[in-house]
C-alpha positions as CSV (number, residue, x, y, z in Angstrom):
1,M,10.2,11.0,10.8
2,P,6.6,10.9,9.4
3,P,3.9,8.9,11.2
4,V,3.5,5.5,9.6
5,R,-0.1,4.5,10.3
6,R,-2.8,6.7,11.8
7,G,-6.4,5.8,11.4
8,R,-7.5,4.5,8.1
9,A,-6.1,4.9,4.6
10,S,-7.8,7.5,2.5
11,G,-8.4,5.0,-0.3
12,P,-10.1,1.6,0.0
13,A,-8.1,-1.5,0.6
14,C,-8.2,-3.0,-2.8
15,G,-8.1,0.0,-5.0
16,Q,-11.6,1.4,-5.9
17,N,-11.2,5.1,-6.2
18,A,-13.9,7.8,-6.6
19,D,-11.6,10.2,-8.5
20,R,-9.4,10.0,-11.5
21,K,-6.0,8.7,-10.2
22,L,-2.5,8.1,-11.4
23,V,-1.1,4.9,-9.9
24,V,2.5,3.7,-10.2
25,A,3.9,0.3,-9.1
26,I,7.6,0.2,-8.4
27,D,9.3,-3.2,-8.2
28,I,12.8,-2.7,-6.8
29,G,14.5,-6.0,-7.1
30,T,17.9,-7.1,-5.7
31,T,19.4,-6.9,-9.2
32,F,16.9,-5.2,-11.4
33,T,14.0,-2.7,-11.1
34,A,10.9,-2.3,-13.2
35,V,8.1,0.3,-13.1
36,S,4.5,0.2,-14.5
37,Y,1.7,2.8,-14.2
38,C,-1.9,3.3,-15.1
39,E,-4.6,5.9,-14.9
40,V,-7.8,5.0,-13.1
41,Y,-11.0,6.7,-14.3
42,P,-14.2,7.3,-12.3
43,G,-16.7,4.4,-13.0
44,N,-14.0,2.4,-14.8
45,Q,-11.8,1.2,-12.0
46,H,-11.2,-2.2,-13.6
47,Q,-9.5,-0.8,-16.7
48,R,-6.3,-2.7,-17.5
49,N,-4.4,-0.1,-19.6
50,F,-1.0,-0.6,-18.1
51,E,2.2,1.0,-19.4
52,E,5.7,0.0,-18.5
53,I,8.5,2.6,-18.5
54,V,10.8,1.2,-21.3
55,R,13.0,4.2,-21.8
56,W,15.7,5.1,-19.2
57,P,18.8,7.3,-19.5
58,K,21.9,5.8,-21.1
59,Q,20.1,2.7,-22.3
60,T,21.4,1.5,-25.7
61,T,18.0,-0.1,-26.4
62,G,14.7,0.4,-24.7
63,D,14.2,-2.0,-21.8
64,A,11.8,-2.1,-18.9
65,K,14.4,-3.6,-16.6
66,I,17.1,-1.4,-15.1
67,P,19.9,-2.4,-12.8
68,S,19.3,-1.6,-9.1
69,V,22.7,0.1,-8.9
70,V,23.9,3.5,-7.7
71,F,27.3,5.3,-7.9
72,Y,28.2,7.5,-4.9
73,D,31.0,10.0,-4.7
74,K,33.3,10.5,-1.7
75,H,30.8,13.1,-0.3
76,G,28.0,10.6,-0.2
77,Q,26.2,12.2,-3.2
78,A,24.6,9.9,-5.8
79,Q,26.2,10.5,-9.2
80,A,24.7,7.8,-11.5
81,F,21.9,5.3,-11.5
82,A,20.7,2.1,-13.2
83,A,21.7,1.9,-16.9
84,E,23.9,5.0,-16.4
85,T,26.3,2.8,-14.3
86,E,26.9,0.5,-17.3
87,D,27.9,3.4,-19.6
88,D,31.7,3.4,-20.4
89,D,32.1,7.1,-19.9
90,V,30.3,7.0,-16.6
91,R,32.5,4.0,-15.5
92,D,35.6,6.0,-16.5
93,S,34.4,8.9,-14.3
94,A,33.7,6.5,-11.5
95,A,37.2,5.1,-11.6
96,E,38.9,8.5,-11.9
97,N,36.9,10.0,-9.0
98,S,36.8,6.9,-6.8
99,W,33.1,6.6,-6.8
100,S,31.6,3.7,-4.8
101,R,29.4,1.2,-6.6
102,V,26.4,0.3,-4.5
103,E,24.5,-2.8,-5.7
104,W,22.5,-5.7,-4.2
105,W,21.7,-3.2,-1.4
106,K,18.1,-4.4,-1.1
107,L,19.4,-7.4,0.8
108,L,20.7,-5.1,3.5
109,L,17.1,-4.2,4.2
110,R,16.3,-7.8,5.2
111,P,14.4,-8.2,8.5
112,K,16.1,-9.4,11.7
113,H,14.7,-13.0,11.5
114,L,16.4,-13.4,8.1
115,A,19.7,-11.6,9.1
116,A,21.3,-14.9,10.2
117,V,21.6,-15.9,6.6
118,S,25.0,-14.8,5.3
119,L,25.1,-12.4,2.4
120,P,27.1,-12.9,-0.7
121,S,30.7,-11.8,0.0
122,S,30.6,-9.6,-3.2
123,I,28.1,-7.3,-1.5
124,A,30.3,-4.4,-0.4
125,P,29.3,-2.4,2.7
126,L,27.6,1.0,2.0
127,P,30.0,4.0,1.9
128,H,30.6,5.3,5.4
129,N,28.6,8.4,4.8
130,V,25.6,6.8,3.1
131,E,22.6,5.3,5.0
132,L,20.4,2.5,3.6
133,Q,17.3,4.7,3.6
134,Q,19.2,7.3,1.6
135,V,20.1,4.8,-1.1
136,L,16.4,3.8,-1.3
137,A,15.3,7.4,-1.4
138,D,17.9,8.4,-4.0
139,F,16.9,5.5,-6.2
140,L,13.1,6.3,-5.8
141,R,13.8,9.9,-6.6
142,Y,15.6,8.8,-9.8
143,V,12.6,6.6,-10.6
144,K,10.2,9.5,-9.9
145,N,12.1,11.9,-12.1
146,N,12.2,9.5,-15.1
147,F,8.6,8.5,-14.6
148,R,7.6,12.1,-14.9
149,E,9.7,12.6,-18.0
150,Y,8.4,9.4,-19.6
151,F,4.8,10.2,-18.8
152,I,5.0,13.8,-20.1
153,S,6.8,12.8,-23.4
154,N,4.2,10.1,-24.1
155,R,1.1,12.1,-23.7
156,V,-0.6,15.0,-25.4
157,N,-0.7,17.8,-22.8
158,G,1.4,15.5,-20.7
159,A,2.8,18.2,-18.4
160,Y,-0.6,19.5,-17.6
161,I,-2.0,16.0,-16.9
162,W,1.0,15.2,-14.7
163,D,0.7,18.4,-12.7
164,T,-3.0,17.6,-12.2
165,L,-2.6,14.0,-11.2
166,F,0.7,13.8,-9.4
167,P,-0.5,15.5,-6.1
168,T,-2.8,12.5,-5.5
169,L,-0.4,9.8,-6.9
170,D,-0.8,6.4,-5.3
171,V,2.4,4.5,-5.0
172,I,2.7,0.7,-4.8
173,L,6.0,-0.7,-3.6
174,T,6.6,-4.4,-3.8
175,T,8.5,-6.5,-1.2
176,P,9.6,-10.1,-0.5
177,N,7.3,-12.2,1.7
178,G,9.7,-11.8,4.7
179,W,9.7,-8.0,4.8
180,E,7.5,-6.7,7.6
181,F,6.5,-3.5,9.3
182,N,9.9,-2.0,10.0
183,E,11.1,-2.6,6.4
184,Q,7.8,-1.1,5.1
185,H,8.3,1.9,7.4
186,M,11.8,2.6,6.0
187,M,10.5,2.2,2.4
188,R,7.6,4.6,3.1
189,C,9.9,7.2,4.6
190,A,12.2,6.8,1.6
191,A,9.3,7.4,-0.7
192,I,8.5,10.6,1.2
193,D,12.1,11.7,1.1
194,A,12.1,11.0,-2.7
195,G,9.1,13.3,-3.2
196,L,6.8,10.6,-4.4
197,V,4.2,11.7,-1.8
198,Q,4.1,14.5,0.7
199,E,5.0,13.8,4.4
200,T,1.4,14.1,5.4
201,E,0.3,11.7,2.7
202,G,2.3,8.6,3.7
203,L,-0.8,6.4,3.4
204,R,-0.7,6.8,-0.3
205,V,2.3,4.5,-0.3
206,R,1.0,0.9,-0.3
207,F,2.7,-2.4,-0.1
208,V,2.1,-5.8,-1.8
209,T,4.4,-8.8,-1.8
210,E,6.1,-9.7,-5.0
211,A,4.5,-13.2,-4.9
212,E,1.0,-11.8,-4.4
213,A,1.5,-9.3,-7.2
214,A,2.7,-12.2,-9.4
215,I,-0.4,-14.3,-8.7
216,H,-2.6,-11.3,-9.8
217,Y,-0.6,-11.1,-13.0
218,A,-0.8,-14.9,-13.7
219,C,-4.5,-15.1,-13.1
220,K,-5.1,-12.6,-16.0
221,E,-3.4,-15.0,-18.4
222,D,-5.2,-17.5,-20.5
223,K,-2.3,-20.0,-19.9
224,I,-3.6,-21.1,-16.4
225,H,-7.3,-20.5,-17.1
226,D,-8.1,-24.2,-16.7
227,W,-6.5,-24.1,-13.2
228,L,-8.9,-21.4,-12.0
229,T,-11.8,-23.6,-10.9
230,V,-13.3,-23.7,-7.4
231,G,-11.4,-25.9,-5.1
232,N,-8.2,-26.0,-7.0
233,Q,-5.0,-25.0,-5.2
234,I,-2.0,-23.2,-6.7
235,I,1.5,-22.6,-5.5
236,L,3.2,-19.4,-6.7
237,C,7.0,-19.6,-6.6
238,D,8.8,-16.3,-7.2
239,A,12.5,-17.2,-7.7
240,G,13.9,-13.7,-7.7
241,G,17.3,-12.1,-7.5
242,G,17.6,-12.1,-3.7
243,T,14.8,-14.3,-2.3
244,I,12.7,-17.3,-3.1
245,D,9.1,-16.5,-2.1
246,I,6.5,-19.2,-2.1
247,N,2.7,-18.7,-1.6
248,A,-0.1,-21.2,-1.8
249,Y,-3.7,-20.2,-2.8
250,K,-7.1,-21.9,-3.0
251,V,-9.7,-20.8,-5.6
252,V,-12.8,-20.2,-3.5
253,A,-15.0,-18.5,-6.2
254,V,-15.0,-17.7,-9.9
255,Q,-18.3,-15.9,-10.2
256,P,-19.1,-13.1,-10.2
257,K,-15.4,-12.6,-9.8
258,L,-12.4,-14.7,-9.1
259,Q,-11.5,-15.0,-5.4
260,L,-8.6,-16.7,-3.7
261,E,-7.5,-17.4,-0.2
262,E,-4.1,-18.4,1.1
263,S,-4.0,-22.0,2.0
264,S,-0.5,-21.9,3.6
265,A,1.6,-19.3,5.3
266,P,3.9,-17.4,2.9
267,Q,7.5,-18.4,2.9
268,C,10.7,-16.4,2.2
269,F,14.1,-17.9,1.7
270,M,17.4,-15.9,1.2
271,A,18.3,-18.1,-1.7
272,G,17.7,-16.1,-4.9
273,A,19.8,-15.7,-8.0
274,V,22.6,-13.8,-6.3
275,Y,23.4,-16.9,-4.2
276,V,24.2,-18.7,-7.4
277,N,26.7,-15.9,-8.0
278,K,27.9,-16.3,-4.4
279,A,28.7,-20.0,-5.0
280,A,30.5,-19.1,-8.2
281,W,32.5,-16.5,-6.4
282,N,33.5,-19.0,-3.7
283,F,34.7,-21.5,-6.4
284,L,36.6,-18.9,-8.4
285,R,38.2,-17.5,-5.2
286,Q,39.6,-20.9,-4.4
287,H,40.4,-22.0,-8.0
288,L,42.2,-18.7,-8.9
289,R,44.1,-18.3,-5.6
290,N,47.6,-16.9,-6.0
291,S,47.0,-16.1,-9.7
292,V,46.7,-12.7,-11.4
293,W,43.0,-12.9,-10.9
294,D,43.2,-13.3,-7.1
295,S,41.7,-9.9,-6.2
296,N,38.2,-8.8,-5.3
297,D,38.0,-6.4,-8.3
298,K,39.0,-9.0,-10.8
299,L,36.9,-11.7,-9.3
300,K,33.9,-9.4,-9.5
301,L,34.5,-8.8,-13.2
302,I,34.6,-12.5,-13.8
303,V,31.4,-13.1,-11.8
304,D,29.7,-10.2,-13.7
305,T,30.7,-12.0,-16.9
306,F,29.2,-15.2,-15.6
307,E,26.0,-13.3,-14.8
308,R,25.8,-12.0,-18.4
309,T,26.8,-15.1,-20.3
310,L,27.1,-18.6,-18.8
311,K,24.5,-18.2,-16.1
312,K,21.8,-17.3,-18.7
313,K,22.6,-20.2,-21.1
314,F,23.8,-23.1,-18.8
315,S,21.4,-26.0,-19.2
316,G,23.3,-28.8,-17.4
317,D,23.8,-30.9,-20.5
318,G,27.0,-32.5,-19.1
319,Q,29.4,-30.7,-21.4
320,D,32.2,-28.6,-20.1
321,C,31.5,-24.9,-19.8
322,Y,33.8,-22.0,-20.7
323,L,33.8,-18.8,-18.8
324,P,35.7,-15.8,-20.3
325,I,38.1,-14.3,-17.7
326,S,40.4,-12.3,-19.9
327,E,40.1,-10.3,-23.1
328,D,43.6,-11.4,-24.1
329,P,43.3,-14.5,-26.2
330,T,46.9,-15.4,-25.6
331,I,46.3,-16.0,-21.9
332,T,46.7,-19.7,-21.1
333,D,47.2,-21.6,-17.8
334,E,46.8,-25.3,-18.4
335,Q,47.1,-26.1,-14.7
336,R,44.0,-24.1,-13.9
337,G,42.1,-25.0,-17.1
338,I,42.5,-21.6,-18.8
339,K,42.9,-21.5,-22.5
340,R,42.7,-18.5,-24.8
341,G,41.4,-16.4,-22.0
342,R,38.6,-18.8,-21.1
343,L,38.3,-20.9,-17.9
344,R,37.0,-24.4,-18.4
345,V,34.5,-25.3,-15.7
346,P,33.0,-28.8,-15.5
347,S,29.2,-28.9,-16.0
348,A,28.8,-30.6,-12.6
349,T,30.6,-27.7,-10.9
350,V,28.4,-25.0,-12.5
351,A,25.4,-27.1,-11.5
352,S,26.6,-27.2,-7.9
353,W,26.3,-23.4,-7.8
354,F,22.6,-23.7,-8.2
355,A,22.3,-26.4,-5.6
356,D,21.2,-24.3,-2.6
357,P,18.5,-22.2,-4.4
358,L,17.1,-25.4,-6.0
359,S,17.1,-27.3,-2.6
360,Q,15.3,-24.5,-0.8
361,T,12.8,-24.0,-3.6
362,K,11.9,-27.6,-3.7
363,Q,11.6,-27.8,0.1
364,G,9.5,-24.6,0.2
365,I,7.1,-26.0,-2.5
366,L,6.8,-29.3,-0.6
367,D,6.0,-27.4,2.6
368,A,3.4,-25.4,0.9
369,F,1.9,-28.6,-0.6
370,R,1.8,-30.4,2.8
371,N,0.4,-27.3,4.6
372,S,-2.4,-27.0,2.1
373,G,-3.6,-30.5,2.8
374,R,-1.6,-32.0,-0.1
375,Q,-4.0,-30.3,-2.6
376,A,-1.8,-27.5,-4.0
377,D,-0.2,-29.5,-6.9
378,K,-0.1,-26.8,-9.5
379,I,2.9,-24.5,-9.6
380,I,3.4,-21.1,-11.2
381,L,7.1,-20.2,-11.5
382,V,8.2,-16.6,-11.9
383,G,11.2,-14.4,-11.1
384,G,14.6,-13.8,-12.6
385,L,16.0,-17.1,-11.6
386,S,13.2,-19.0,-13.3
387,Q,14.6,-17.7,-16.6
388,S,17.7,-19.8,-16.1
389,P,17.4,-22.9,-18.4
390,Y,19.0,-25.1,-15.8
391,F,17.0,-23.9,-12.8
392,Y,13.7,-24.2,-14.8
393,N,14.6,-27.7,-16.2
394,Q,15.5,-29.0,-12.7
395,I,12.3,-27.7,-11.2
396,S,10.3,-29.1,-14.1
397,L,11.8,-32.5,-13.9
398,W,11.4,-32.6,-10.1
399,S,7.8,-31.5,-10.4
400,E,7.0,-34.4,-12.8
401,T,8.4,-36.9,-10.2
402,K,6.1,-35.4,-7.6
403,G,3.0,-35.3,-9.8
404,F,3.0,-31.4,-9.9
405,S,2.0,-29.4,-12.9
406,L,4.3,-26.4,-13.7
407,S,3.7,-23.2,-15.7
408,R,5.6,-20.0,-16.4
409,P,3.8,-16.8,-17.4
410,Q,4.2,-15.5,-20.9
411,G,5.4,-12.1,-21.9
412,S,8.1,-9.9,-20.5
413,L,9.5,-10.9,-17.2
414,A,9.9,-7.3,-16.2
415,K,6.2,-6.6,-16.1
416,V,5.0,-9.6,-14.1
417,V,5.4,-8.0,-10.6
418,P,4.7,-4.3,-11.4
419,N,1.7,-5.1,-13.6
420,G,0.5,-7.6,-11.1
421,A,0.7,-5.0,-8.4
422,L,-1.5,-2.7,-10.5
423,N,-4.0,-5.6,-10.9
424,W,-3.9,-6.0,-7.1
425,Y,-4.6,-2.3,-6.5
426,L,-7.5,-2.3,-8.9
427,D,-9.1,-5.6,-7.9
428,C,-7.6,-7.6,-5.0
429,L,-8.4,-11.3,-5.4
430,V,-7.1,-12.5,-2.1
431,Q,-9.9,-12.7,0.5
432,S,-8.0,-14.2,3.4
433,R,-4.4,-14.8,4.4
434,V,-2.5,-17.1,6.8
435,T,-0.4,-15.6,9.5
436,T,3.3,-16.4,9.5
437,A,4.0,-16.0,13.3
438,H,2.3,-15.8,16.7
439,Y,1.5,-12.2,17.5
440,G,1.0,-10.8,21.1
441,T,2.2,-8.4,23.7
442,D,3.7,-8.7,27.1
443,V,1.9,-8.5,30.5
444,L,3.1,-7.9,34.0
445,V,0.7,-10.1,35.9
446,R,1.5,-13.5,37.5
447,Y,0.8,-16.2,34.9
448,R,-1.9,-18.8,35.9
449,E,-2.1,-21.9,33.7
450,T,-5.8,-22.4,34.6
451,D,-6.6,-18.8,33.4
452,K,-7.6,-19.1,29.7
453,A,-7.0,-15.4,29.2
454,H,-3.4,-15.8,30.2
455,K,-2.9,-18.2,27.3
456,N,-4.5,-16.0,24.6
457,L,-2.5,-14.5,21.8
458,I,-3.6,-11.6,19.6
459,A,-3.3,-14.0,16.7
460,G,-1.7,-17.4,16.4
461,K,0.7,-18.7,13.8
462,N,-0.9,-20.3,10.7
463,C,-4.2,-18.7,11.6
464,K,-6.5,-18.0,8.6
465,I,-7.8,-14.5,8.9
466,H,-10.3,-12.8,6.6
467,A,-10.4,-9.4,5.0
468,K,-11.5,-6.7,7.5
469,Q,-11.1,-9.2,10.4
470,E,-9.6,-7.5,13.5
471,F,-8.0,-9.0,16.6
472,E,-8.7,-7.2,19.9
473,E,-6.7,-7.3,23.1
474,A,-8.1,-5.7,26.3
475,F,-6.0,-3.5,28.5
476,F,-6.8,-2.1,32.0
477,I,-5.3,0.9,33.6
478,T,-6.1,3.0,36.7
479,L,-5.4,6.7,36.4
480,G,-5.7,9.5,38.9
481,D,-8.5,12.0,38.3
482,D,-5.8,14.7,37.9
483,T,-3.9,12.8,35.1
484,V,-2.6,15.0,32.2
485,D,-0.5,12.5,30.3
486,F,-2.7,10.2,28.3
487,E,-0.2,8.7,25.9
488,R,0.3,4.9,26.2
489,E,2.4,2.5,24.2
490,E,2.3,-1.2,23.8
491,I,4.9,-3.4,22.1
492,I,3.8,-6.0,19.6
493,Y,5.9,-9.2,19.5
494,A,6.1,-12.0,17.0
495,F,7.1,-15.5,17.9
496,R,8.1,-17.5,14.7
497,R,8.4,-21.0,16.1
498,S,5.7,-23.6,16.7
499,H,4.6,-23.0,20.3
500,P,5.2,-19.8,22.2
501,P,6.7,-20.2,25.7
502,E,5.2,-18.8,28.9
503,F,7.7,-16.0,29.2
504,I,9.2,-13.8,26.5
505,C,12.5,-13.0,28.2
506,Q,15.4,-15.1,29.5
507,P,15.1,-15.6,33.3
508,G,16.5,-12.7,35.2
509,T,17.2,-10.6,32.1
510,T,15.5,-8.4,29.6
511,A,16.9,-10.4,26.6
512,L,14.2,-11.9,24.4
513,K,14.1,-15.6,24.1
514,L,15.1,-17.1,20.8
515,G,12.2,-16.9,18.3
516,F,10.8,-13.6,19.6
517,D,11.1,-10.4,17.6
518,K,9.7,-6.9,18.4
519,I,7.5,-6.0,15.4
520,C,6.3,-2.5,16.2
521,S,4.8,-0.4,18.9
522,V,1.2,0.8,19.1
523,K,0.6,4.2,20.6
524,V,-2.8,5.4,21.7
525,N,-4.1,8.5,23.5
526,L,-6.5,7.7,26.3
527,R,-8.0,11.2,26.8
528,D,-11.4,10.5,25.3
529,C,-11.6,7.1,27.0
530,F,-10.7,8.8,30.2
531,R,-13.4,11.4,29.8
532,S,-16.1,8.8,29.2
533,T,-15.1,6.7,32.2
534,P,-16.8,7.6,35.5
535,R,-14.6,8.4,38.4
536,T,-14.6,6.5,41.7
537,L,-13.1,7.1,45.1
538,A,-10.3,4.8,46.0
539,L,-11.2,3.4,49.5
540,N,-7.6,3.0,50.7
541,T,-6.2,6.3,49.6
542,K,-9.4,8.4,49.4
543,V,-8.2,9.7,46.0
544,W,-10.5,10.0,43.0
545,I,-9.5,7.6,40.2
546,R,-10.8,6.3,36.9
547,K,-10.4,2.6,35.9
548,L,-10.1,2.6,32.2
549,E,-10.7,-0.4,30.0
550,F,-9.7,-0.1,26.3
551,Y,-8.8,-2.4,23.4
552,I,-6.1,-2.3,20.8
553,C,-7.5,-3.7,17.6
554,L,-5.0,-5.1,15.1
555,R,-5.7,-5.9,11.5
556,L,-3.3,-8.4,10.0
557,T,-5.2,-9.4,7.0
558,G,-3.8,-7.0,4.4
559,T,-0.2,-6.7,3.3
560,E,0.4,-4.3,6.1
561,I,-0.4,-4.2,9.8
562,S,-2.9,-1.5,10.9
563,A,-4.4,-0.7,14.3
564,R,-7.0,1.3,16.0
565,M,-8.3,1.8,19.6
566,K,-11.7,0.9,21.0
567,W,-13.5,1.6,24.3
568,L,-17.0,1.5,25.5
569,D,-19.1,4.6,26.2
570,N,-22.4,3.8,27.9
571,G,-22.2,0.3,26.4
572,K,-21.5,1.6,22.9
573,A,-18.3,0.9,21.1
574,V,-16.3,4.0,20.3
575,Y,-13.2,3.9,18.0
576,G,-10.2,6.2,18.0
577,P,-6.9,6.3,16.2
578,A,-3.8,4.3,16.9
579,T,-0.3,5.0,15.6
580,I,2.0,2.1,14.7
581,S,5.7,3.0,14.9
582,P,8.9,1.1,14.3
583,I,11.0,-0.4,17.1
């Protein structure tokens, strides 16, 4: 397993490169994936010549969006990807050879604190001989291979340029707000497994949230230009396939460049478009019980039809809706409301399938509005679910009642996040962010309420932290002068509720109290700190010892956690590497 973070990244935090670079942004969504790329030239880092990959194998027409779907054979080998899985010949092969269809697998990557939310029942478990990281790696390998083919075929001397630039390729992977270090670690490892970067070059894989990428896209549009004035606050709502992500930003500068800061902690809800399908599935399961359609395979076909047809056009106008459930026009079942192969569904019933995503979206927007001091009254709505006429109309009407202004970006939906991620890479607009949890580590000393140091956290929840800001925590250790093992490890915890308790574990156990999660471990080598610390003679044992004091410095301001070690040598701060590893 490759190291995840060691020292500092080879490139700067927001994308200024000294050399010509090829950069690719890959937005793997729950239901669809899109990819954009650009070349960055020396002295012209702010070039905005982005290209979307709009040609993929087995597509009937060019499209930047491809299904996030993989077929696996019984040996756990990937056999078809994306648009290939919709090809009739491929589907016949899948049926004949008992291939497993793997879709919506991104939701399986969700972090522990979101795991309590039930997944749609139509998400089948992975094949017994396929791991989640393998699915991600296989899909990224497919993306890489087709990226190469597309790039070469669209450029003069394309093969030569690819071979020149690919060894230093920078990769941007997008994630929901709720995805944290462990999820990023798996994605980085999968990118290495896929051959996007070498094992020793893991830091060339970068992460940005889909919502932050989207705000970078939206800010380049003329449509919201009037909103981008100093002091204005904007809510970005990304209603995607799997999650609803909500961020709030304040405009802090427009000259010489636009600058934003988060005004509220980012939110993530497991309530995206697939949960509309989940509600539809539950209704159909009950309504068609004990009928010829009462099987998982047939219900899935009906829900797929709903996804392609009724879901995209439903507006909630009050008229009954008709959902095709059979290609046979003679099929009729008046008791169930089926006529000529179509199921009649009342408009109110279809509307109820959208109820939970709508409710959570509205609540999230209200929370962002309140947490921003009731100033963030302008909403940018993006994401696949935002393209639903009913969902958009409901949010629009509700926004009017609350006095909010609402906007949707123009252009292809597929390029909002990947193109926004490239904008983020080239020119990061967000200067400060708000923490989503309390961060700290455990100690083995008796707690004293009057000791201020015993109350300190590495960083508190809803704390605004600026770019390059670090949080330090001091550690003390006594080592014998003959010590040879200098490796030390500390666990970083997150507490997601309002006020962290005195103890992290349940009394008399090692079980974490509710609200605590292990985020990662930070490993340091104390050899240099040991060498620079004078030795002393322990009076009670007459043994030579060294009393080390060192600091673990965490940086939480970017879209990833990074760390380094610090100690004092003759009063001068000295820094060394720290490695962050998953738990």
